[in-house]
A tleap script that builds the chain and sets N, CA, C and O, in Angstrom:
source leaprc.protein.ff14SB
mol = sequence {
  NMET PRO PRO LEU PHE ALA PRO THR LEU VAL
  LEU VAL PRO VAL ALA ALA SER VAL SER THR
  PHE PRO ALA LEU TRP GLU PRO MET ALA PRO
  ALA SER GLN THR PRO ALA PHE THR GLU HIE
  ALA GLU ARG ARG THR VAL ARG GLN ALA ASP
  CLEU
}
set mol.1.N position { 0.844 -1.180 0.000 }
set mol.1.CA position { 0.000 0.000 0.000 }
set mol.1.C position { 0.885 1.237 0.000 }
set mol.1.O position { 1.740 1.384 0.874 }
set mol.2.N position { 0.697 2.112 -0.949 }
set mol.2.CA position { 1.532 3.321 -0.987 }
set mol.2.C position { 1.176 4.255 0.171 }
set mol.2.O position { 0.036 4.261 0.635 }
set mol.3.N position { 2.127 5.025 0.628 }
set mol.3.CA position { 1.837 5.955 1.722 }
set mol.3.C position { 0.905 7.071 1.241 }
set mol.3.O position { 1.295 7.910 0.429 }
set mol.4.N position { -0.300 7.070 1.737 }
set mol.4.CA position { -1.292 8.033 1.276 }
set mol.4.C position { -1.484 9.206 2.230 }
set mol.4.O position { -2.023 10.239 1.834 }
set mol.5.N position { -1.060 9.065 3.459 }
set mol.5.CA position { -1.353 10.088 4.455 }
set mol.5.C position { -0.744 11.438 4.094 }
set mol.5.O position { -1.456 12.441 4.064 }
set mol.6.N position { 0.535 11.482 3.826 }
set mol.6.CA position { 1.215 12.762 3.556 }
set mol.6.C position { 0.661 13.475 2.315 }
set mol.6.O position { 0.347 14.663 2.395 }
set mol.7.N position { 0.535 12.799 1.187 }
set mol.7.CA position { 0.007 13.520 0.015 }
set mol.7.C position { -1.418 14.035 0.219 }
set mol.7.O position { -1.736 15.154 -0.184 }
set mol.8.N position { -2.268 13.228 0.838 }
set mol.8.CA position { -3.643 13.695 1.030 }
set mol.8.C position { -3.700 14.821 2.046 }
set mol.8.O position { -4.511 15.736 1.903 }
set mol.9.N position { -2.864 14.775 3.060 }
set mol.9.CA position { -2.835 15.845 4.053 }
set mol.9.C position { -2.376 17.151 3.428 }
set mol.9.O position { -2.877 18.216 3.788 }
set mol.10.N position { -1.444 17.089 2.510 }
set mol.10.CA position { -0.940 18.287 1.846 }
set mol.10.C position { -1.969 18.835 0.853 }
set mol.10.O position { -2.064 20.050 0.678 }
set mol.11.N position { -2.723 17.979 0.215 }
set mol.11.CA position { -3.665 18.429 -0.813 }
set mol.11.C position { -4.943 19.057 -0.249 }
set mol.11.O position { -5.562 19.876 -0.929 }
set mol.12.N position { -5.351 18.703 0.957 }
set mol.12.CA position { -6.599 19.237 1.508 }
set mol.12.C position { -6.574 20.767 1.599 }
set mol.12.O position { -7.548 21.396 1.183 }
set mol.13.N position { -5.518 21.398 2.119 }
set mol.13.CA position { -5.543 22.868 2.190 }
set mol.13.C position { -5.545 23.574 0.833 }
set mol.13.O position { -5.908 24.748 0.760 }
set mol.14.N position { -5.156 22.900 -0.224 }
set mol.14.CA position { -5.141 23.547 -1.535 }
set mol.14.C position { -6.442 23.326 -2.311 }
set mol.14.O position { -6.512 23.632 -3.501 }
set mol.15.N position { -7.450 22.807 -1.654 }
set mol.15.CA position { -8.740 22.619 -2.317 }
set mol.15.C position { -9.252 23.976 -2.789 }
set mol.15.O position { -9.338 24.923 -2.008 }
set mol.16.N position { -9.584 24.058 -4.051 }
set mol.16.CA position { -9.937 25.341 -4.654 }
set mol.16.C position { -11.436 25.623 -4.625 }
set mol.16.O position { -11.862 26.741 -4.916 }
set mol.17.N position { -12.229 24.627 -4.280 }
set mol.17.CA position { -13.675 24.854 -4.284 }
set mol.17.C position { -14.342 23.957 -3.254 }
set mol.17.O position { -13.713 23.084 -2.655 }
set mol.18.N position { -15.609 24.192 -3.071 }
set mol.18.CA position { -16.382 23.407 -2.109 }
set mol.18.C position { -16.470 21.950 -2.557 }
set mol.18.O position { -16.534 21.057 -1.712 }
set mol.19.N position { -16.475 21.697 -3.822 }
set mol.19.CA position { -16.587 20.319 -4.303 }
set mol.19.C position { -15.258 19.565 -4.221 }
set mol.19.O position { -15.252 18.351 -4.015 }
set mol.20.N position { -14.150 20.256 -4.376 }
set mol.20.CA position { -12.869 19.552 -4.286 }
set mol.20.C position { -12.449 19.283 -2.846 }
set mol.20.O position { -11.700 18.342 -2.586 }
set mol.21.N position { -12.925 20.101 -1.907 }
set mol.21.CA position { -12.564 19.885 -0.507 }
set mol.21.C position { -13.009 18.506 -0.014 }
set mol.21.O position { -12.171 17.764 0.499 }
set mol.22.N position { -14.293 18.120 -0.143 }
set mol.22.CA position { -14.668 16.773 0.306 }
set mol.22.C position { -14.020 15.664 -0.519 }
set mol.22.O position { -13.760 14.574 -0.009 }
set mol.23.N position { -13.763 15.946 -1.789 }
set mol.23.CA position { -13.111 14.939 -2.629 }
set mol.23.C position { -11.699 14.649 -2.130 }
set mol.23.O position { -11.208 13.529 -2.277 }
set mol.24.N position { -11.043 15.646 -1.542 }
set mol.24.CA position { -9.710 15.440 -0.978 }
set mol.24.C position { -9.777 15.018 0.489 }
set mol.24.O position { -8.897 14.303 0.968 }
set mol.25.N position { -10.808 15.453 1.199 }
set mol.25.CA position { -10.940 15.136 2.622 }
set mol.25.C position { -11.230 13.646 2.825 }
set mol.25.O position { -10.668 13.025 3.726 }
set mol.26.N position { -12.086 13.082 2.010 }
set mol.26.CA position { -12.504 11.688 2.202 }
set mol.26.C position { -11.338 10.705 2.131 }
set mol.26.O position { -11.289 9.814 2.979 }
set mol.27.N position { -10.405 10.790 1.202 }
set mol.27.CA position { -9.269 9.867 1.241 }
set mol.27.C position { -8.308 10.174 2.390 }
set mol.27.O position { -7.619 9.277 2.876 }
set mol.28.N position { -8.259 11.436 2.826 }
set mol.28.CA position { -7.348 11.812 3.895 }
set mol.28.C position { -7.774 11.212 5.229 }
set mol.28.O position { -6.920 10.807 6.017 }
set mol.29.N position { -9.063 11.147 5.496 }
set mol.29.CA position { -9.544 10.659 6.781 }
set mol.29.C position { -9.120 9.211 7.056 }
set mol.29.O position { -8.494 8.963 8.087 }
set mol.30.N position { -9.430 8.248 6.188 }
set mol.30.CA position { -8.962 6.885 6.470 }
set mol.30.C position { -7.448 6.729 6.344 }
set mol.30.O position { -6.850 5.877 7.002 }
set mol.31.N position { -6.835 7.547 5.504 }
set mol.31.CA position { -5.376 7.464 5.362 }
set mol.31.C position { -4.680 7.898 6.643 }
set mol.31.O position { -3.605 7.388 6.960 }
set mol.32.N position { -5.268 8.823 7.380 }
set mol.32.CA position { -4.667 9.240 8.642 }
set mol.32.C position { -5.049 8.316 9.789 }
set mol.32.O position { -4.309 8.208 10.766 }
set mol.33.N position { -6.177 7.657 9.686 }
set mol.33.CA position { -6.631 6.736 10.727 }
set mol.33.C position { -5.862 5.417 10.683 }
set mol.33.O position { -5.546 4.854 11.731 }
set mol.34.N position { -5.567 4.935 9.524 }
set mol.34.CA position { -4.947 3.619 9.365 }
set mol.34.C position { -3.607 3.472 10.077 }
set mol.34.O position { -3.435 2.490 10.798 }
set mol.35.N position { -2.643 4.389 9.923 }
set mol.35.CA position { -1.363 4.194 10.620 }
set mol.35.C position { -1.502 4.196 12.143 }
set mol.35.O position { -0.819 3.436 12.829 }
set mol.36.N position { -2.372 5.036 12.665 }
set mol.36.CA position { -2.540 5.103 14.119 }
set mol.36.C position { -3.102 3.799 14.665 }
set mol.36.O position { -2.632 3.298 15.686 }
set mol.37.N position { -4.091 3.254 14.000 }
set mol.37.CA position { -4.717 2.044 14.510 }
set mol.37.C position { -3.917 0.782 14.227 }
set mol.37.O position { -3.998 -0.178 14.993 }
set mol.38.N position { -3.154 0.759 13.157 }
set mol.38.CA position { -2.337 -0.430 12.921 }
set mol.38.C position { -1.144 -0.484 13.866 }
set mol.38.O position { -0.695 -1.566 14.244 }
set mol.39.N position { -0.633 0.679 14.246 }
set mol.39.CA position { 0.501 0.698 15.158 }
set mol.39.C position { 0.101 0.324 16.592 }
set mol.39.O position { 0.897 -0.260 17.328 }
set mol.40.N position { -1.114 0.656 16.979 }
set mol.40.CA position { -1.563 0.415 18.342 }
set mol.40.C position { -2.686 -0.614 18.397 }
set mol.40.O position { -3.513 -0.574 19.308 }
set mol.41.N position { -2.728 -1.522 17.448 }
set mol.41.CA position { -3.829 -2.473 17.339 }
set mol.41.C position { -3.888 -3.456 18.497 }
set mol.41.O position { -4.941 -4.042 18.746 }
set mol.42.N position { -2.785 -3.653 19.211 }
set mol.42.CA position { -2.800 -4.620 20.294 }
set mol.42.C position { -3.561 -4.101 21.515 }
set mol.42.O position { -3.939 -4.890 22.381 }
set mol.43.N position { -3.789 -2.801 21.596 }
set mol.43.CA position { -4.532 -2.237 22.725 }
set mol.43.C position { -6.026 -2.342 22.466 }
set mol.43.O position { -6.516 -1.933 21.414 }
set mol.44.N position { -6.740 -2.891 23.431 }
set mol.44.CA position { -8.164 -3.146 23.269 }
set mol.44.C position { -8.955 -1.849 23.059 }
set mol.44.O position { -9.871 -1.812 22.237 }
set mol.45.N position { -8.612 -0.800 23.785 }
set mol.45.CA position { -9.346 0.454 23.652 }
set mol.45.C position { -9.158 1.070 22.267 }
set mol.45.O position { -10.068 1.707 21.736 }
set mol.46.N position { -7.978 0.879 21.689 }
set mol.46.CA position { -7.730 1.413 20.353 }
set mol.46.C position { -8.525 0.628 19.314 }
set mol.46.O position { -9.080 1.208 18.381 }
set mol.47.N position { -8.578 -0.683 19.479 }
set mol.47.CA position { -9.375 -1.505 18.554 }
set mol.47.C position { -10.846 -1.108 18.630 }
set mol.47.O position { -11.518 -1.038 17.601 }
set mol.48.N position { -11.352 -0.849 19.826 }
set mol.48.CA position { -12.755 -0.448 19.971 }
set mol.48.C position { -13.006 0.904 19.314 }
set mol.48.O position { -14.043 1.107 18.682 }
set mol.49.N position { -12.063 1.823 19.461 }
set mol.49.CA position { -12.226 3.146 18.845 }
set mol.49.C position { -12.197 3.050 17.330 }
set mol.49.O position { -12.861 3.833 16.651 }
set mol.50.N position { -11.448 2.117 16.796 }
set mol.50.CA position { -11.371 1.946 15.348 }
set mol.50.C position { -12.713 1.483 14.781 }
set mol.50.O position { -13.099 1.872 13.679 }
set mol.51.N position { -13.404 0.664 15.530 }
set mol.51.CA position { -14.690 0.168 15.054 }
set mol.51.C position { -15.723 1.263 15.127 }
set mol.51.O position { -16.880 1.045 14.768 }
savepdb mol mol.pdb
quit
């Protein structure tokens, strides 16, 4: 899986319109969630928060 967090995080502030903002925000949200939850997946509270 290519690293998606950094590029999507950088592209969100450059959204030029109301329609491009959600188009860039939606991939950024799971891309930022995935590294946090995969790194701390052994903790029960983190697994519950992921669900």
